[in-house]
C-alpha positions as CSV (number, residue, x, y, z in Angstrom):
1,M,128.0,141.5,147.4
2,N,130.1,138.5,148.7
3,A,128.9,135.0,149.5
4,D,129.0,135.5,153.3
5,C,126.2,138.0,153.0
6,F,124.0,135.5,151.3
7,A,124.9,132.8,153.8
8,A,123.8,135.2,156.5
9,A,120.6,136.0,154.6
10,M,119.9,132.2,154.5
11,T,120.1,132.2,158.3
12,E,117.7,135.1,158.6
13,S,115.3,133.6,156.1
14,R,115.2,130.3,158.1
15,R,114.5,132.3,161.2
16,L,111.7,134.2,159.6
17,I,109.8,131.3,158.1
18,N,109.9,129.1,161.2
19,T,108.8,131.8,163.7
20,R,105.3,130.3,164.0
21,I,106.4,126.7,164.5
22,P,106.2,125.8,168.2
23,G,109.5,124.7,169.6
24,S,111.5,125.7,166.5
25,R,115.1,126.8,167.3
26,L,117.6,128.7,165.3
27,L,121.2,128.3,166.6
28,R,124.4,130.2,165.6
29,K,127.9,129.2,166.7
30,D,131.1,130.8,165.5
31,G,130.3,130.9,161.7
32,A,127.9,128.0,161.5
33,A,124.1,128.0,161.9
34,A,121.3,125.4,162.3
35,V,117.6,125.3,162.4
36,I,115.6,122.6,164.3
37,T,111.9,122.6,163.7
38,G,110.9,119.1,164.9
39,I,109.2,118.5,161.6
40,P,110.3,115.0,160.3
41,F,111.5,116.2,156.9
42,A,115.2,116.7,156.1
43,G,114.5,119.9,154.2
44,R,113.1,121.6,157.3
45,N,116.0,120.9,159.7
46,G,119.7,121.5,158.9
47,V,123.2,122.9,159.5
48,W,125.0,125.3,157.1
49,L,128.1,127.4,157.1
50,E,128.0,131.2,157.3
51,R,131.7,131.2,156.8
52,P,133.7,128.6,154.7
53,N,135.7,127.4,157.7
54,P,134.0,127.9,161.1
55,A,135.4,126.2,164.1
56,V,135.1,122.4,163.8
57,S,133.9,122.3,167.4
58,A,131.0,124.7,166.6
59,V,129.8,122.5,163.7
60,A,130.1,119.4,165.8
61,A,128.1,121.0,168.6
62,L,125.3,121.9,166.1
63,F,125.3,118.3,164.9
64,D,124.9,117.1,168.5
65,E,121.9,119.4,169.0
66,I,120.1,118.4,165.8
67,T,120.9,114.7,166.3
68,A,119.5,114.8,169.8
69,A,116.2,116.2,168.3
70,G,115.8,113.0,166.5
71,V,114.8,114.5,163.1
72,P,116.3,114.0,159.7
73,F,118.4,117.0,158.5
74,F,120.6,118.4,155.8
75,F,124.2,119.8,156.0
76,Q,125.5,122.3,153.5
77,I,129.2,122.9,153.0
78,R,130.7,125.9,151.2
79,P,133.6,125.8,148.7
80,G,137.0,126.2,150.4
81,S,135.8,124.4,153.5
82,D,138.2,122.1,155.2
83,A,137.7,118.4,154.4
84,V,137.3,117.6,158.1
85,L,133.8,119.1,157.9
86,A,132.8,116.6,155.3
87,D,134.4,114.0,157.5
88,I,132.1,115.0,160.3
89,A,129.1,114.4,158.1
90,A,130.3,111.0,156.8
91,S,131.2,109.9,160.3
92,R,127.7,110.5,161.5
93,G,126.1,108.4,158.7
94,M,125.2,111.3,156.4
95,R,125.3,110.8,152.6
96,F,126.3,113.2,149.9
97,D,123.1,114.4,148.2
98,R,123.9,116.9,145.5
99,E,125.5,120.2,144.6
100,L,123.4,123.4,144.9
101,T,124.5,126.6,143.2
102,L,123.9,129.8,145.2
103,M,122.7,132.4,142.7
104,A,121.5,136.0,143.0
105,V,120.1,138.8,140.9
106,D,120.4,142.5,141.6
107,G,117.0,143.9,142.6
108,V,117.7,147.1,140.6
109,A,117.9,145.0,137.4
110,G,115.3,142.5,138.6
111,A,114.6,139.3,136.7
112,R,114.6,139.4,132.9
113,A,111.1,139.8,131.6
114,V,109.2,136.5,131.0
115,S,106.7,136.7,128.2
116,Q,103.2,135.6,129.1
117,V,103.0,131.8,129.0
118,P,100.0,130.8,126.9
119,G,97.4,129.0,129.0
120,L,99.1,129.7,132.4
121,S,97.5,131.9,135.0
122,I,99.5,132.9,138.2
123,R,98.0,133.9,141.5
124,Q,99.2,134.4,145.0
125,I,97.6,132.1,147.5
126,G,97.1,132.4,151.3
127,P,97.4,130.1,154.2
128,D,94.0,128.5,153.5
129,E,95.4,127.1,150.3
130,A,98.6,125.7,151.7
131,Q,97.8,122.2,150.5
132,V,97.8,123.4,146.9
133,H,101.4,124.4,147.2
134,T,102.5,121.3,149.1
135,R,100.8,119.0,146.6
136,V,102.5,120.5,143.6
137,V,105.9,120.4,145.4
138,S,105.3,116.8,146.5
139,V,104.3,115.7,143.0
140,S,107.2,117.5,141.4
141,F,109.9,115.8,143.5
142,R,108.6,112.3,143.3
143,A,110.5,109.6,141.5
144,P,109.2,109.0,137.9
145,E,108.2,105.5,138.7
146,E,105.9,106.5,141.5
147,S,102.5,106.5,139.9
148,A,100.2,105.7,142.9
149,P,98.2,108.6,144.4
150,Y,100.3,110.6,146.8
151,D,99.0,111.4,150.3
152,I,100.5,114.6,151.7
153,P,101.5,114.3,155.3
154,E,99.0,116.4,157.4
155,E,101.9,117.9,159.4
156,L,103.6,119.2,156.3
157,T,100.4,121.0,155.2
158,L,99.9,122.3,158.8
159,R,103.5,123.7,158.9
160,T,103.2,125.2,155.4
161,T,100.0,126.9,156.6
162,E,101.8,128.4,159.5
163,M,104.7,129.6,157.3
164,L,102.3,131.4,154.9
165,Q,101.0,133.4,157.8
166,V,104.4,135.1,158.3
167,D,104.8,138.6,157.1
168,G,107.2,138.7,154.1
169,V,106.3,135.2,152.9
170,R,104.4,135.0,149.6
171,C,103.3,131.9,147.8
172,Y,102.2,131.5,144.2
173,V,100.5,128.9,142.1
174,G,100.4,128.6,138.3
175,E,97.2,127.0,136.9
176,V,96.3,125.5,133.5
177,D,92.5,125.3,133.0
178,G,92.1,125.6,136.8
179,R,94.6,122.8,137.6
180,P,97.5,123.8,139.8
181,V,100.7,122.8,137.9
182,A,103.5,125.0,139.2
183,T,104.4,126.9,142.3
184,S,107.0,129.1,144.0
185,I,107.6,131.0,147.2
186,G,109.3,134.3,148.0
187,V,110.6,135.2,151.5
188,T,111.5,138.9,152.0
189,S,113.6,139.9,155.0
190,G,115.4,143.2,155.0
191,D,117.4,143.7,151.8
192,F,117.0,140.1,150.6
193,T,114.3,138.0,149.1
194,E,114.8,134.2,148.9
195,I,113.2,132.4,146.0
196,G,112.3,128.8,146.9
197,N,110.2,125.8,146.2
198,V,110.0,126.5,142.5
199,A,108.3,123.3,141.3
200,T,106.4,122.1,138.3
201,D,104.3,119.0,137.8
202,P,106.3,116.6,135.7
203,A,103.5,116.4,133.1
204,F,103.8,120.2,132.5
205,R,107.5,120.7,132.3
206,H,109.5,122.4,129.5
207,C,106.7,124.9,129.0
208,G,108.3,127.9,130.7
209,F,106.1,127.6,133.8
210,G,108.9,127.4,136.3
211,S,110.5,130.5,134.9
212,A,107.3,132.4,135.1
213,L,106.7,131.4,138.7
214,A,110.2,132.3,139.7
215,A,110.1,135.6,137.9
216,R,106.8,136.5,139.7
217,A,108.4,135.9,143.1
218,V,111.4,138.1,142.1
219,T,109.2,140.9,140.9
220,D,107.1,141.0,144.1
221,G,110.3,140.6,146.2
222,V,111.8,143.7,144.6
223,R,108.5,145.6,145.1
224,A,108.7,144.6,148.8
225,G,112.0,146.4,149.0
226,A,114.6,143.7,148.3
227,A,117.9,144.9,146.9
228,W,118.9,141.3,146.0
229,C,117.0,138.1,145.3
230,W,118.7,134.8,145.8
231,L,118.1,131.1,145.5
232,Q,119.9,127.7,145.6
233,A,119.6,126.0,142.2
234,S,119.8,122.3,141.5
235,T,121.5,121.2,138.3
236,D,118.1,120.9,136.6
237,G,117.1,124.4,137.5
238,Y,120.4,126.2,136.9
239,S,119.8,127.2,133.3
240,I,116.3,128.4,134.1
241,Y,117.6,130.9,136.6
242,Q,120.6,131.9,134.4
243,R,118.2,132.9,131.7
244,L,116.3,135.0,134.2
245,G,119.5,137.0,134.9
246,F,120.7,135.2,138.1
247,Q,124.5,135.1,138.5
248,T,126.4,132.3,140.2
249,I,127.8,133.2,143.7
250,E,129.3,129.8,144.7
251,T,128.3,126.2,144.8
252,W,127.5,124.3,148.0
253,S,127.7,120.6,148.7
254,R,124.5,119.2,150.3
255,W,124.6,116.2,152.6
256,E,121.5,114.5,154.1
257,S,121.0,112.3,157.1
258,G,119.8,108.8,156.7
259,S,116.9,108.9,159.2
């Protein structure tokens, strides 16, 4: 299975999870794709490459579309891409954010078994508990020095609620003594399941919770008919997914707009 297949699966996954957002658009132009949701969070709007070197004019046109929407957004570049594509991002005021490793596991093999984690219970949640997921994710990605109570933007919870109403989208929460401390999402479309938003409250890290939540999403994805499960791993999460049996496909560069 080559990297282009997973890049196309990313496009389909973005199309699926945004189907309920009014005004959301998925655009594809000559080997590049973009999603514009209107939600003011960079992670929900972006441009990525379905081929390493799409037409520069196609990428520039997608940038024009998403910039006109007035929302922050990401841009992901694949290895082997021409340097001019990074130049486009830089010229439009974007900054390099981080490297993300595209990883996949064969659905026949599935994720390696994760022994039951003492004290952790995992359950699937529905749209009515969307705030549980968004709160764990929000706390997980805050800077260590942020200690004040965190208010989740109402729009983010609303859009997550809509996402969890889509067929093929499953959300999980891991709890310790009834307290939500970890979460994950699985999005199944055709032969692929994307594993995303694997997050753990900083106070409960290094206990195996993230591995358990990711493995649950893989297991259910395979049961739903996926031949492959894939994800994009940060540096911090890479070893976790490697231990679960995920293999590196390629590493993408992520840029982010400044507004």
